[in-house]
C-alpha positions as CSV (number, residue, x, y, z in Angstrom):
1,M,-27.4,-74.1,107.5
2,L,-24.2,-75.5,109.0
3,V,-24.2,-75.1,112.7
4,H,-21.2,-77.3,113.7
5,E,-18.3,-79.3,112.3
6,G,-20.4,-82.5,112.0
7,H,-22.6,-80.8,109.4
8,A,-19.5,-79.6,107.6
9,S,-18.1,-83.1,107.5
10,A,-21.4,-84.6,106.2
11,R,-21.6,-81.9,103.5
12,R,-18.0,-82.7,102.4
13,F,-18.5,-86.5,102.5
14,F,-21.9,-86.9,100.7
15,T,-22.2,-85.1,97.4
16,Q,-23.7,-85.3,94.0
17,A,-20.5,-86.9,92.8
18,N,-20.9,-90.0,95.0
19,A,-24.6,-90.4,95.4
20,E,-25.0,-93.0,92.6
21,S,-22.1,-95.1,93.9
22,Y,-23.1,-95.0,97.6
23,D,-24.9,-98.3,97.9
24,A,-22.2,-100.3,96.2
25,V,-19.4,-98.6,98.2
26,V,-21.1,-99.2,101.5
27,R,-21.6,-102.9,100.7
28,F,-18.0,-103.3,99.6
29,T,-16.3,-101.3,102.3
30,T,-18.2,-103.0,105.1
31,F,-17.9,-106.5,103.6
32,D,-21.7,-106.4,103.5
33,R,-21.9,-106.1,107.3
34,D,-24.1,-103.0,106.6
35,S,-27.0,-105.2,105.7
36,M,-26.6,-107.2,108.9
37,W,-26.4,-104.1,111.0
38,K,-29.6,-102.8,109.4
39,R,-31.4,-106.1,110.1
40,G,-30.3,-105.6,113.7
41,M,-32.1,-102.2,113.6
42,L,-35.3,-103.8,112.4
43,E,-35.0,-106.4,115.2
44,A,-34.5,-103.5,117.7
45,L,-37.9,-102.1,116.6
46,G,-39.4,-105.3,118.0
47,G,-42.3,-105.2,115.7
48,R,-43.3,-101.7,116.8
49,G,-43.8,-98.7,114.7
50,D,-46.2,-98.5,111.8
51,H,-45.0,-95.0,111.0
52,V,-41.3,-94.7,111.0
53,L,-39.1,-91.6,110.5
54,E,-35.6,-92.2,109.2
55,L,-33.1,-89.6,109.9
56,A,-30.3,-89.2,107.3
57,C,-32.1,-91.7,105.0
58,G,-29.5,-91.2,102.2
59,T,-30.2,-93.3,99.2
60,G,-32.9,-95.4,100.9
61,V,-31.1,-98.5,101.8
62,L,-32.6,-98.8,105.3
63,A,-35.9,-97.3,104.2
64,S,-36.3,-100.0,101.6
65,M,-35.9,-102.7,104.2
66,L,-38.4,-100.9,106.5
67,A,-40.9,-100.7,103.6
68,Q,-40.5,-104.4,102.8
69,A,-41.2,-105.1,106.5
70,G,-44.6,-103.3,106.1
71,K,-43.6,-99.9,107.6
72,N,-44.8,-96.5,106.4
73,V,-41.5,-94.7,106.1
74,T,-40.8,-91.0,105.9
75,G,-37.2,-89.8,105.4
76,I,-35.1,-86.7,105.8
77,D,-31.5,-86.0,104.7
78,L,-29.2,-83.1,104.2
79,T,-28.1,-84.0,100.7
80,F,-30.5,-83.3,97.9
81,E,-28.9,-85.8,95.4
82,Y,-29.2,-88.6,97.9
83,L,-32.8,-87.8,98.5
84,R,-33.4,-87.8,94.8
85,A,-31.9,-91.3,94.5
86,S,-34.1,-92.5,97.4
87,R,-37.2,-91.0,95.8
88,Y,-36.4,-92.6,92.5
89,K,-36.0,-96.0,94.1
90,L,-38.8,-95.9,96.6
91,G,-41.2,-93.0,96.1
92,L,-41.4,-92.3,99.8
93,P,-42.3,-89.0,101.4
94,L,-39.0,-87.1,101.9
95,A,-37.7,-83.8,103.1
96,Q,-34.3,-82.0,103.0
97,S,-33.6,-81.1,106.6
98,T,-31.4,-81.6,109.6
99,A,-32.1,-84.1,112.3
100,E,-31.6,-81.4,114.9
101,S,-34.6,-79.4,113.7
102,L,-37.3,-81.7,112.3
103,P,-40.1,-80.3,110.1
104,Y,-42.9,-82.4,111.7
105,R,-45.5,-82.0,114.4
106,G,-45.2,-83.5,117.8
107,E,-46.1,-87.1,118.3
108,S,-46.2,-87.8,114.6
109,F,-44.3,-91.1,114.5
110,D,-44.2,-94.5,116.2
111,A,-40.4,-94.9,115.7
112,V,-37.4,-92.8,114.7
113,V,-34.3,-94.6,113.3
114,S,-30.9,-93.4,112.0
115,S,-27.9,-95.2,110.5
116,Y,-24.5,-93.5,110.3
117,L,-25.8,-90.2,111.6
118,A,-24.9,-90.0,115.2
119,K,-21.3,-89.1,114.8
120,Y,-22.1,-86.0,112.8
121,V,-24.8,-84.4,115.0
122,D,-25.4,-82.7,118.3
123,V,-26.8,-85.9,120.0
124,Q,-28.7,-84.0,122.7
125,R,-30.6,-81.9,120.1
126,V,-31.4,-85.0,118.0
127,V,-32.7,-86.9,121.1
128,D,-34.8,-83.9,122.1
129,E,-36.4,-83.8,118.6
130,C,-36.9,-87.6,118.7
131,W,-38.8,-87.2,122.0
132,R,-40.9,-84.4,120.5
133,V,-42.0,-86.3,117.3
134,L,-42.4,-89.7,118.9
135,R,-45.8,-90.8,120.2
136,P,-46.0,-92.4,123.7
137,G,-44.6,-95.9,123.5
138,G,-42.4,-94.9,120.5
139,V,-39.0,-96.3,119.9
140,A,-35.7,-94.6,118.9
141,V,-33.0,-96.7,117.3
142,F,-29.5,-95.2,116.4
143,H,-26.8,-97.1,114.6
144,D,-23.3,-96.0,113.7
145,F,-19.6,-97.0,113.5
146,T,-17.6,-97.3,116.7
147,Y,-13.8,-97.3,117.4
148,P,-12.9,-100.8,118.5
149,C,-10.6,-101.9,121.2
150,G,-7.8,-104.5,121.6
151,V,-6.5,-106.4,118.6
152,M,-9.3,-105.3,116.4
153,R,-8.2,-101.7,116.7
154,G,-4.9,-102.4,114.9
155,L,-6.8,-104.2,112.1
156,W,-9.3,-101.3,111.9
157,N,-6.4,-98.8,111.6
158,A,-4.7,-100.9,108.9
159,Y,-8.0,-101.2,107.0
160,F,-8.5,-97.4,106.9
161,H,-4.9,-97.0,105.7
162,I,-5.9,-99.2,102.8
163,L,-9.0,-97.1,102.2
164,R,-6.9,-93.9,102.1
165,L,-4.7,-95.5,99.4
166,A,-7.9,-96.5,97.5
167,G,-9.1,-93.0,97.7
168,R,-6.3,-91.8,95.6
169,F,-7.9,-93.6,92.7
170,I,-11.6,-92.9,93.5
171,A,-11.9,-89.1,93.4
172,S,-15.6,-89.0,94.5
173,W,-14.8,-90.9,97.7
174,R,-11.3,-89.5,98.4
175,I,-12.3,-87.1,101.2
176,V,-14.4,-89.8,102.9
177,F,-11.7,-92.4,102.9
178,E,-9.1,-89.8,104.1
179,E,-11.2,-88.3,107.0
180,L,-13.8,-90.8,108.1
181,D,-11.5,-92.7,110.5
182,D,-10.7,-89.6,112.4
183,V,-14.4,-88.7,112.7
184,I,-15.1,-92.1,114.2
185,R,-12.2,-92.0,116.6
186,K,-13.3,-88.7,118.0
187,S,-16.9,-89.6,118.3
188,Q,-18.4,-90.5,121.7
189,W,-21.8,-91.0,120.2
190,V,-22.7,-94.2,122.2
191,S,-22.1,-92.7,125.6
192,Q,-23.5,-89.3,124.6
193,S,-26.7,-90.8,123.2
194,Q,-27.3,-93.0,126.2
195,S,-26.8,-90.0,128.5
196,A,-29.0,-87.8,126.4
197,L,-31.8,-90.4,126.1
198,S,-31.7,-91.0,129.9
199,S,-31.8,-87.3,130.8
200,R,-34.7,-86.6,128.4
201,G,-36.8,-89.3,130.0
202,F,-36.4,-92.3,127.6
203,Q,-36.6,-95.8,129.2
204,S,-35.3,-99.3,128.5
205,I,-32.1,-97.8,127.0
206,A,-29.9,-100.6,125.6
207,C,-26.8,-100.8,123.5
208,R,-25.5,-103.7,121.5
209,Y,-22.1,-103.9,119.7
210,Y,-21.5,-105.7,116.4
211,T,-18.6,-107.0,114.3
212,A,-15.9,-107.0,117.0
213,G,-16.9,-103.6,118.3
214,T,-16.8,-101.7,115.0
215,A,-20.5,-100.7,115.1
216,A,-23.2,-100.4,117.7
217,I,-27.0,-100.0,117.9
218,V,-28.6,-98.0,120.7
219,R,-32.3,-98.4,121.4
220,A,-34.7,-96.6,123.8
221,E,-38.4,-96.2,124.4
222,K,-40.5,-93.1,125.1
223,P,-42.9,-94.0,128.0
């Protein structure tokens, strides 16, 4: 069920039409920075978390890296076609669900991670659910795009202009290329997540920016 505009955007962006091309498009459009950011997420886990829940697991890019690192991974996503692609590649336990209402018992996981999710959700509700399903000592790690400052902002805007032009020729990604920059500009997910994590009782909250401020990783621990 769609409960806010973020869900509506995610439903428009990620569809059966672009599930098969997702991995290649992400690699190409991020200049392969995506793999570096995801390695940063694994580093943020700090060796913790035998049982990891990935929110918005998509086609399983991060889940495959976690599995290769020896983690037992469970994934959820809104889009059935993306889950199907992930199951085909990895054979992991998966569920079609929203991150704001997780179908798992309390204290079921050692870590909860998400990549490219935070800008689409009610961050406080996601943080509350992370607290519920995490065991004591568990870790939450969120990654997403951020709107850069200074000179990089001009380059960033110019790049999305190029993507919008490219979208005219790639029908399955047209809406994403036309609207994603606006979603990122409006998102305050970093400050919102830090505030939500702090108010919920998480500790050791930290944020690290990557690639000239175009992405960030927020990490926190449940005491």
